[in-house]
VMD Tcl script that builds the backbone (N, CA, C; Angstrom):
set m [mol new atoms 162]
animate dup $m
set s [atomselect $m all]
$s set {name element resname resid chain x y z} {
  {N N MET 1 A 29.779 -29.848 -1.209}
  {CA C MET 1 A 28.750 -28.839 -1.054}
  {C C MET 1 A 28.619 -28.413 -2.673}
  {N N SER 2 A 29.952 -28.072 -3.277}
  {CA C SER 2 A 29.970 -27.556 -4.503}
  {C C SER 2 A 29.278 -28.571 -5.636}
  {N N SER 3 A 29.122 -29.625 -5.512}
  {CA C SER 3 A 28.099 -30.907 -6.349}
  {C C SER 3 A 26.844 -30.749 -5.915}
  {N N VAL 4 A 26.532 -30.224 -4.920}
  {CA C VAL 4 A 24.955 -29.988 -4.459}
  {C C VAL 4 A 24.292 -28.778 -4.964}
  {N N MET 5 A 25.036 -27.977 -5.344}
  {CA C MET 5 A 24.705 -26.662 -5.396}
  {C C MET 5 A 23.986 -26.710 -7.076}
  {N N PRO 6 A 24.418 -26.931 -7.907}
  {CA C PRO 6 A 23.957 -26.929 -9.329}
  {C C PRO 6 A 22.407 -27.715 -9.331}
  {N N ILE 7 A 22.150 -28.803 -8.575}
  {CA C ILE 7 A 21.391 -29.673 -8.200}
  {C C ILE 7 A 20.104 -28.787 -7.320}
  {N N VAL 8 A 20.468 -28.398 -6.776}
  {CA C VAL 8 A 19.496 -27.133 -5.837}
  {C C VAL 8 A 18.960 -26.064 -6.477}
  {N N LEU 9 A 19.919 -25.307 -7.448}
  {CA C LEU 9 A 19.366 -24.297 -8.070}
  {C C LEU 9 A 18.535 -24.834 -9.499}
  {N N PHE 10 A 18.759 -25.901 -9.849}
  {CA C PHE 10 A 17.808 -26.426 -11.320}
  {C C PHE 10 A 16.871 -26.756 -10.337}
  {N N GLY 11 A 16.637 -27.567 -8.804}
  {CA C GLY 11 A 15.230 -27.742 -8.442}
  {C C GLY 11 A 14.662 -26.485 -8.259}
  {N N ILE 12 A 15.383 -25.295 -7.730}
  {CA C ILE 12 A 14.385 -24.029 -7.489}
  {C C ILE 12 A 14.035 -23.329 -8.701}
  {N N ALA 13 A 14.841 -23.603 -9.942}
  {CA C ALA 13 A 14.125 -23.168 -11.180}
  {C C ALA 13 A 13.063 -24.152 -11.863}
  {N N GLY 14 A 12.933 -25.284 -11.521}
  {CA C GLY 14 A 11.951 -26.225 -11.544}
  {C C GLY 14 A 10.710 -25.515 -11.056}
  {N N LEU 15 A 10.680 -25.522 -9.446}
  {CA C LEU 15 A 9.648 -25.240 -8.919}
  {C C LEU 15 A 9.292 -23.728 -9.257}
  {N N LEU 16 A 10.156 -22.643 -9.614}
  {CA C LEU 16 A 9.752 -21.475 -9.889}
  {C C LEU 16 A 8.815 -21.453 -11.285}
  {N N VAL 17 A 9.516 -22.446 -12.491}
  {CA C VAL 17 A 8.503 -22.711 -13.540}
  {C C VAL 17 A 7.161 -23.012 -13.480}
  {N N GLY 18 A 7.198 -24.064 -12.409}
  {CA C GLY 18 A 6.018 -24.931 -12.141}
  {C C GLY 18 A 4.923 -23.906 -11.626}
  {N N GLY 19 A 5.554 -22.967 -10.560}
  {CA C GLY 19 A 4.741 -21.858 -9.943}
  {C C GLY 19 A 4.156 -21.153 -11.027}
  {N N LEU 20 A 5.075 -20.322 -11.794}
  {CA C LEU 20 A 4.792 -19.486 -12.871}
  {C C LEU 20 A 3.708 -19.965 -13.728}
  {N N LEU 21 A 3.957 -21.261 -14.085}
  {CA C LEU 21 A 2.520 -21.809 -14.933}
  {C C LEU 21 A 1.407 -22.301 -14.084}
  {N N GLN 22 A 1.158 -22.129 -13.023}
  {CA C GLN 22 A -0.115 -22.420 -12.092}
  {C C GLN 22 A -0.563 -20.707 -12.170}
  {N N LEU 23 A 0.444 -19.969 -11.962}
  {CA C LEU 23 A -0.323 -18.523 -11.644}
  {C C LEU 23 A -0.676 -17.913 -12.763}
  {N N ARG 24 A -0.156 -18.501 -13.684}
  {CA C ARG 24 A -0.695 -18.018 -15.247}
  {C C ARG 24 A -2.071 -18.598 -15.529}
  {N N THR 25 A -2.168 -19.829 -15.170}
  {CA C THR 25 A -3.453 -20.595 -15.227}
  {C C THR 25 A -4.627 -19.841 -14.199}
  {N N ASN 26 A -4.206 -19.163 -13.422}
  {CA C ASN 26 A -5.067 -18.818 -12.334}
  {C C ASN 26 A -5.236 -17.203 -12.875}
  {N N GLY 27 A -4.733 -16.719 -13.684}
  {CA C GLY 27 A -4.857 -14.955 -13.955}
  {C C GLY 27 A -4.330 -14.169 -13.496}
  {N N ALA 28 A -2.982 -14.519 -13.128}
  {CA C ALA 28 A -1.886 -13.372 -12.383}
  {C C ALA 28 A -1.721 -12.482 -13.179}
  {N N SER 29 A -1.255 -11.232 -12.452}
  {CA C SER 29 A -0.781 -9.830 -13.596}
  {C C SER 29 A 0.402 -10.175 -14.291}
  {N N LYS 30 A 0.843 -9.626 -15.191}
  {CA C LYS 30 A 1.889 -9.762 -15.974}
  {C C LYS 30 A 3.239 -9.519 -15.446}
  {N N LEU 31 A 3.144 -8.759 -14.278}
  {CA C LEU 31 A 4.419 -8.022 -13.800}
  {C C LEU 31 A 4.587 -9.404 -12.757}
  {N N THR 32 A 3.866 -10.099 -12.033}
  {CA C THR 32 A 4.296 -11.196 -11.107}
  {C C THR 32 A 4.843 -12.199 -12.088}
  {N N LEU 33 A 4.206 -12.531 -13.353}
  {CA C LEU 33 A 4.976 -13.467 -14.289}
  {C C LEU 33 A 6.108 -13.331 -14.467}
  {N N ILE 34 A 6.281 -11.938 -14.955}
  {CA C ILE 34 A 7.660 -11.482 -15.393}
  {C C ILE 34 A 8.581 -11.729 -14.286}
  {N N ILE 35 A 8.380 -11.546 -13.344}
  {CA C ILE 35 A 9.117 -11.468 -11.948}
  {C C ILE 35 A 9.511 -12.905 -11.839}
  {N N MET 36 A 8.398 -13.692 -11.778}
  {CA C MET 36 A 9.011 -15.331 -11.512}
  {C C MET 36 A 9.715 -15.670 -12.659}
  {N N GLY 37 A 9.396 -15.407 -13.839}
  {CA C GLY 37 A 10.021 -15.893 -14.892}
  {C C GLY 37 A 11.691 -15.473 -14.849}
  {N N VAL 38 A 11.830 -14.199 -14.562}
  {CA C VAL 38 A 13.201 -13.868 -14.583}
  {C C VAL 38 A 14.118 -14.498 -13.134}
  {N N LEU 39 A 13.349 -14.714 -12.120}
  {CA C LEU 39 A 13.900 -15.488 -11.363}
  {C C LEU 39 A 14.552 -17.311 -11.556}
  {N N ALA 40 A 13.274 -17.534 -12.425}
  {CA C ALA 40 A 13.882 -18.903 -12.868}
  {C C ALA 40 A 14.771 -19.083 -13.711}
  {N N ALA 41 A 14.913 -18.033 -14.560}
  {CA C ALA 41 A 15.916 -17.885 -15.521}
  {C C ALA 41 A 17.317 -17.629 -14.717}
  {N N LEU 42 A 17.456 -16.904 -13.572}
  {CA C LEU 42 A 18.405 -16.834 -12.920}
  {C C LEU 42 A 18.811 -17.936 -12.354}
  {N N ALA 43 A 17.878 -18.656 -12.017}
  {CA C ALA 43 A 18.371 -19.681 -11.210}
  {C C ALA 43 A 18.748 -20.796 -12.017}
  {N N ALA 44 A 17.990 -20.995 -13.238}
  {CA C ALA 44 A 18.626 -22.129 -14.078}
  {C C ALA 44 A 20.234 -21.586 -14.511}
  {N N ALA 45 A 20.262 -20.375 -14.940}
  {CA C ALA 45 A 21.607 -19.674 -15.527}
  {C C ALA 45 A 22.949 -19.885 -14.550}
  {N N GLY 46 A 22.213 -20.031 -13.142}
  {CA C GLY 46 A 23.368 -20.141 -11.778}
  {C C GLY 46 A 23.830 -21.319 -12.045}
  {N N GLY 47 A 22.631 -22.297 -12.011}
  {CA C GLY 47 A 22.847 -24.030 -12.197}
  {C C GLY 47 A 24.143 -24.164 -13.057}
  {N N VAL 48 A 23.569 -23.581 -14.316}
  {CA C VAL 48 A 24.773 -23.960 -15.356}
  {C C VAL 48 A 25.923 -23.311 -15.300}
  {N N LEU 49 A 25.990 -22.117 -14.799}
  {CA C LEU 49 A 27.493 -21.578 -14.856}
  {C C LEU 49 A 28.507 -22.091 -13.562}
  {N N TRP 50 A 27.514 -22.612 -12.508}
  {CA C TRP 50 A 28.277 -23.515 -11.593}
  {C C TRP 50 A 29.010 -24.659 -12.289}
  {N N LEU 51 A 28.400 -25.402 -13.123}
  {CA C LEU 51 A 28.723 -26.491 -13.660}
  {C C LEU 51 A 30.110 -26.303 -14.716}
  {N N LEU 52 A 30.112 -25.093 -15.062}
  {CA C LEU 52 A 31.198 -24.480 -16.061}
  {C C LEU 52 A 32.493 -24.627 -15.197}
  {N N PRO 53 A 33.684 -25.109 -16.117}
  {CA C PRO 53 A 35.091 -25.038 -15.243}
  {C C PRO 53 A 35.521 -23.650 -15.414}
  {N N GLU 54 A 36.173 -23.565 -14.391}
  {CA C GLU 54 A 36.831 -22.199 -14.150}
  {C C GLU 54 A 38.264 -21.688 -15.323}
}
mol reanalyze $m
mol bondsrecalc $m
mol representation Tube
mol addrep $m
């Protein structure tokens, strides 16, 4: 299970970034874009931190 979690977190980050780009082209509000960007960054950071040795 611990080897799958970074892949899942990076996948979620990728989906969020893709959604962020799509929302940006559709003219979403800046608050929505900021929230999506923060969530994507947190998912990517979680994936990186999961891979670091203890």
